[in-house]
C-alpha positions in Angstrom: 126.3 99.7 123.9 123.6 102.4 124.1 122.0 101.2 120.9 121.9 97.6 122.2 120.4 98.8 125.5 117.6 100.7 123.6 117.0 97.6 121.4 116.7 95.4 124.5 114.4 97.9 126.2 112.1 98.0 123.1 112.1 94.2 123.0 110.9 94.0 126.6 108.2 96.6 125.9 107.0 94.6 122.9 107.0 91.4 125.0 104.9 93.1 127.7 102.4 94.2 125.1 102.2 90.6 123.7 101.6 89.2 127.2 98.8 91.7 127.8 97.2 90.8 124.5 97.4 87.1 125.3 95.8 87.7 128.7 93.0 89.7 127.0 92.3 86.8 124.6 92.2 84.3 127.4 89.9 86.4 129.5 87.6 86.7 126.5 86.7 83.1 127.0 84.6 84.1 130.0 82.6 86.6 128.1 80.6 84.4 125.8 82.7 83.9 122.7 82.2 80.7 120.7 85.7 79.4 120.3 89.4 80.3 120.4 92.5 78.8 118.9 96.1 79.5 119.9 98.6 78.2 117.3 102.1 78.7 116.0 105.5 77.0 115.7 109.0 77.2 116.9 111.5 77.1 114.1 115.3 77.0 113.9 117.2 77.6 110.7 120.9 76.9 110.2 122.7 77.2 106.9 125.6 78.4 104.9 125.8 81.2 102.3 128.4 80.3 99.7 128.2 83.8 98.3 127.5 87.2 99.8 124.3 89.0 100.5 123.4 92.2 102.5 124.0 91.3 106.1 120.4 92.1 107.3 119.1 89.4 105.0 121.6 86.6 105.8 118.9 83.9 106.3 116.8 84.5 103.2 117.1 84.7 99.4 116.3 88.2 98.1 117.8 89.0 94.7 117.3 92.8 95.4 119.7 92.4 98.4 122.5 90.8 96.4 125.5 93.0 95.6 125.1 95.5 92.8 128.9 95.4 92.2 131.9 93.1 93.0 132.4 92.5 96.8 129.9 95.1 97.8 129.1 93.1 101.0 132.5 91.7 101.7 133.9 88.1 101.2 131.9 85.1 100.2 131.1 82.3 102.6 129.2 82.6 106.0 127.4 80.3 108.4 124.1 81.5 109.9 121.6 80.4 112.5 118.2 82.0 113.1 114.9 81.5 115.0 113.2 84.5 113.3 110.5 82.4 111.6 109.0 81.4 115.0 105.4 82.4 115.0 102.4 82.8 117.4 98.8 83.5 116.5 95.3 83.7 117.9 91.9 83.2 116.2 88.6 83.9 117.9 85.0 83.4 116.8 82.4 85.4 118.7 78.6 85.0 118.5 76.9 88.4 118.0 73.4 89.4 117.3 74.0 89.8 113.6 76.4 87.0 112.9 79.7 85.6 113.8 82.7 87.9 114.4 86.0 86.4 113.4 89.3 87.9 114.7 92.9 87.0 113.7 96.0 88.3 115.5 99.4 86.9 114.6 103.0 87.9 114.9 106.5 86.4 114.3 110.1 87.3 115.1 111.4 88.4 111.7 112.5 92.0 111.9 112.1 94.2 108.8 112.2 98.0 108.1 114.0 99.7 110.9 114.3 96.3 112.6 115.9 94.6 109.6 118.3 91.9 110.6 117.0 91.7 114.2 115.1 88.9 116.0 112.1 91.0 117.2 108.3 91.0 117.3 106.7 91.8 113.9 103.0 92.0 113.3 101.5 89.8 110.6 97.8 89.9 111.0 95.5 92.1 113.0 92.1 91.6 111.3 88.5 91.2 112.1 85.5 90.1 109.9 81.8 90.2 110.5 79.5 88.8 107.8 80.5 90.1 104.4 82.8 92.9 105.7 86.3 92.9 107.1 88.9 95.4 108.3 92.4 95.4 109.5 95.8 94.1 108.3 95.8 90.9 106.4 96.6 89.5 102.9 95.9 91.9 100.1 93.2 90.5 97.7 95.7 91.2 94.9 97.9 88.4 96.2 97.2 84.6 96.4 98.9 83.0 99.4 98.1 79.6 97.8 101.0 79.8 95.4 103.6 80.0 98.2 105.5 76.7 98.1 106.2 74.4 101.0 109.6 75.8 101.5 112.1 76.3 104.3 113.3 79.6 102.9 111.4 82.4 104.6 111.0 85.2 102.1 109.6 83.2 99.2 109.5 83.5 95.4 110.9 86.8 94.1 108.2 87.1 91.4 105.2 86.5 93.7 102.7 89.2 94.6 103.0 89.2 98.4 101.7 91.9 100.7 99.9 92.1 104.0 98.1 95.5 104.0 95.7 97.5 106.1 92.4 97.5 104.3 88.6 97.6 104.4 87.0 94.8 102.4 83.7 93.6 101.1 83.0 90.0 100.3 79.8 89.6 98.4 80.6 85.9 97.6 82.2 83.8 100.3 83.3 80.2 100.5 85.5 78.0 98.3 84.5 80.3 95.4 84.7 83.9 96.5 84.7 87.5 95.4 86.6 90.1 97.4 86.8 93.9 96.9 89.0 96.1 99.1 90.2 99.6 99.7 93.9 99.4 100.8 96.4 101.7 102.4 98.4 103.4 99.6 102.1 103.7 99.4 105.0 103.7 96.9 108.7 104.5 96.5 110.7 106.2 93.8 114.2 106.1 92.4 115.8 109.5 91.6 118.4 107.6 89.6 121.2 109.7 88.0 119.8 112.9 89.7 119.6 111.7 93.2 122.0 114.3 94.5 120.3 117.3 92.7 118.9 119.8 95.1 115.9 120.4 92.8 114.6 116.9 93.7 114.8 117.4 97.5 111.6 119.4 97.6 109.6 116.8 95.6 107.2 115.0 98.0 104.9 112.0 97.5 101.2 112.3 98.0 98.5 109.6 98.0 95.1 111.1 97.6 93.1 107.9 97.3 93.2 104.3 98.7 94.4 101.5 96.4 91.4 99.6 94.9 92.0 95.8 94.7 89.7 92.8 93.9 90.0 89.0 93.5 87.7 86.3 92.1 88.7 82.9 93.3 86.9 80.0 91.5 87.1 76.5 93.1 87.1 73.4 91.0 87.4 69.6 91.5 91.1 69.8 90.4 92.0 72.9 92.4 91.2 76.5 91.7 91.9 79.5 89.4 92.1 83.1 90.6 92.1 86.4 88.8 93.0 89.5 90.8 93.5 93.2 89.9 94.6 96.5 91.4 94.5 100.2 90.4 96.3 102.9 92.4 96.9 106.7 92.2 100.5 107.9 92.9 101.3 111.6 93.0 104.3 113.8 93.8 104.4 117.5 94.3 107.3 119.9 93.6 107.4 122.3 96.6 110.5 124.2 95.4 110.3 127.8 94.4 112.4 127.7 91.2 112.2 127.6 87.4 111.3 123.9 87.3 107.9 122.2 87.8 108.7 118.5 88.7 105.2 117.7 89.9 103.5 114.6 88.4 101.4 111.6 88.9 101.0 108.0 87.7 98.4 105.3 87.7 99.6 102.0 88.9 97.8 98.9 87.8 98.2 95.2 87.7 96.6 91.8 86.8 97.5 88.6 88.7 96.4 85.2 87.4 97.2 82.3 89.8 96.2 78.7 90.3 96.7 75.4 92.2 96.3 72.3 90.1 96.1 68.9 91.8 97.8 66.7 89.2 97.3 63.7 91.6 96.7 63.2 95.3 100.5 63.6 95.8 101.3 66.4 93.4 100.2 70.1 93.5 101.3 72.7 91.0 101.4 76.3 92.2 101.6 78.9 89.5 101.2 82.6 89.1 101.7 85.2 86.3 101.5 88.9 87.1 101.9 92.0 84.9 101.5 95.6 85.7 103.0 99.1 86.2 103.8 100.8 89.4 102.9 97.8 91.6 106.4 97.0 93.0 105.1 97.8 96.5 102.9 94.7 96.3 105.6 92.4 95.1 107.5 90.0 97.3 111.0 91.3 96.3 111.1 94.4 94.1 112.7 97.9 94.5 110.7 101.0 93.5 107.4 101.8 91.8 108.4 105.0 90.1 111.5 105.6 88.0 112.9 108.8 86.6 112.8 109.5 82.9 114.7 112.1 80.8 112.5 114.8 79.3 115.1 117.2 78.0 112.9 118.7 75.4 110.9 120.4 78.1 112.9 123.1 79.9 110.3 123.4 82.7 110.1 119.6 83.3 113.5 118.2 82.2 112.8 114.9 84.0 109.6 113.2 85.0 108.5 110.2 87.0 107.0 107.1 85.3 105.4 103.9 86.7 107.8 101.0 86.0 106.4 98.0 84.2 107.1 94.5 85.5 106.3 90.9 84.9 106.4 88.2 87.6 106.3 84.4 87.3 105.9 81.6 89.9 106.0 77.9 89.1 106.4 75.3 91.9 105.6 71.6 92.4 104.9 70.2 95.8 105.2 66.4 95.9 104.3 64.1 98.7 106.5 60.9 98.7 104.8 59.3 101.7 103.2 60.3 105.0 106.6 61.3 106.3 108.5 62.7 103.3 107.7 65.6 100.9 109.5 67.8 98.4 109.0 71.3 96.9 110.9 72.3 93.8 110.4 75.3 91.5 111.4 78.6 90.0 110.4 82.3 90.2 111.3 85.4 88.3 110.7 89.2 88.2 111.7 91.4 85.3 111.4 95.2 85.5 111.4 97.6 82.5 113.7 100.3 83.8 113.5 104.0 82.9 116.4 105.7 81.1 117.1 108.1 84.1 117.9 105.2 86.4 121.5 104.4 87.2 123.3 101.6 85.3 123.5 99.5 88.5 119.7 99.7 89.2 118.0 96.4 89.8 116.4 94.9 86.7 115.8 91.2 87.0 115.7 88.6 89.9 115.5 84.9 89.7 114.9 82.3 92.5 115.2 78.5 92.6 114.8 76.0 95.4 114.5 72.3 96.1 114.1 70.5 99.4 113.4 67.3 101.2 111.2 67.5 104.3 110.8 64.8 106.9 108.0 64.5 109.5 109.2 61.8 111.9 106.2 62.3 114.3 103.2 64.5 114.3 103.9 68.3 114.6 107.6 67.9 114.1 109.5 68.5 110.9 113.2 68.5 109.8 114.4 69.4 106.4 117.2 70.3 104.1 116.9 72.8 101.2 119.1 74.1 98.4 118.4 77.7 97.5 119.7 79.9 94.6 119.1 83.5 93.7 120.3 85.7 90.9 120.4 89.5 90.3 120.9 91.4 87.0 121.5 95.1 86.8 119.9 97.5 84.4 122.7 98.6 82.1 126.2 97.8 83.2 126.2 94.0 82.4 126.5 93.0 86.1 125.0 89.7 87.2 125.6 87.8 90.4 124.2 84.8 92.2 124.0 83.3 95.6 123.9 79.6 96.6 122.7 78.5 100.0 122.2 75.3 101.9 119.7 75.4 104.8 118.6 72.9 107.5 115.5 73.6 109.5 113.7 72.2 112.5 110.1 73.1 113.3 107.7 72.2 116.0 104.0 73.1 115.5 101.5 73.6 118.3 97.8 74.3 118.4 95.2 74.4 121.2 91.5 75.1 120.8 89.1 76.3 123.5 85.3 76.0 123.3 82.6 77.6 125.4 78.8 77.5 125.0 76.5 80.3 126.2 74.2 79.2 128.9 
């Protein structure tokens, strides 16, 4: 009861903050800004999980959250209903003496982290841009949101690079063809594997001395676009124990991401991505840890060491428009991780993701749809593999309102 009361109190506080922000945005209209847009949608999802998944992620497909062994999350078969995809956002465009200032503030109701499984406010974008410079939280240049399919499922392709990060960016080329370079907030996670309970590892702490460096070049064409993005990052860990071991170390994470949209016809768009790298799991849509533990028994001072885990990710989807009222998205995604020998046998190795849907827009701004979803998990070294099958129905109402004001 106390926990529920604290959650409700936190929810009210967040709602009050959102109301104050909305008021501030509206008041800005009287202070000479060029334009403002309020937009979003109300979305309801109902569905059935034919198999089991960790309970906080009941309304999505995340292979990393599928059971690592038989019946880990109880019996199969569960109905769910959710409004967690509901979203609200604000975009403003201000005239300044040195150019136009663009701001973007957006949130949704899908709880993650300590709020996983809850319907609560979650920040998506808090970003501002002036000329060729930008700062705040928004899409990482290492990702390409254009490869996200027109799906009902919220989380998206498991092998996709997908990360909204706090960053400072420079955009020397802007427009349909663009070049972006950014310094991003660093972060990573590690798997202590077979040695997770050893006291010698308790004093090993992560350190991030430098920001992550990312860049993208997006080239527009008549048939769509092609994009190449890259990232490099420094990950360190320090052994603060006073014993006979020295478990300090570091790794360089890096990755290359090639993505595209190809307009096969006016009714067909292919969305594809291929990513490869090491120690970039933090930037992936559904991956566990960046650093794994590796046996090094030949060295008595450093009997184990941390290594950046290699991965490959694939996204391949086709969006097809049947008519002005009907459309379909169908496709596949995969992530495959090269585990280290010190990880446990049931560590996550490979995830797969498939969906197909039929979406119907009976009137403007209203959509209903049905979607079949499938996910699969494979473990590192114990032969375990498991799948989930889901059917989901969704109802969405979009809204948007623009305001304009000219300086006198």
